[in-house]
N, C-alpha and C positions, 0 to 999 in steps of 0.2 A: 828195743833200745838196749845198748850194752850197759852192764852195770860197772860204775866207776867209783873209785874211793877218792876222797878229798886228799890233795898232796900235802895239806897244812895240818888237818886234824885226824886224818884216817877214817872218818865216818863215811858211810854210803851216801853218794850224791843222788838226789832226786832231780830228774830232768837232764839238762845238757851241762849244767855247771858253769863255772866262770873262770875267766883268765886270771891265774894266780899272780901274775908279774906285778910288783917287784919281790914279792915274798918267795916265789919259786920260779924257775926257768922254764919248767914244762909241766904238763898235766893239767888238771882242773881242780878248782876249789869249790866247796859247797856254798850255799847262800849265807850261812852263818859266818864263815871265814871270810866272805867277800867283803864285810865291813872293814875288817883289818887290812885287806888289800887296797881299799879305796882310801883309807887313812894314810897308809903308806905312800901311795901315789900323790896324795895332796902334800905330804910333807916333802917328798922329793921335788915337787913343783915349787913350793915355796923357797926351798934351799937353792933350787936353780935361779929362781928370779931374784932372791935377796943376796945370794952368794954366801950366806952365813947360817949355820945350824942355831945359832943363839937367837937370830931375828925370827925363826920359824916358830918358836915357842911362845 
């Protein structure tokens, strides 16, 4: 398996890594940073559904 670095924190990824969108457009992210990615995805989803950033908080 190819050794890859996380595009968010720069640390070595164990395994296949995760899709970093929307925090990065390409590459892979580690499991630690994936929590930040999931949070950002939910925030975008809430923003899209409510149409307001203030409603997402």
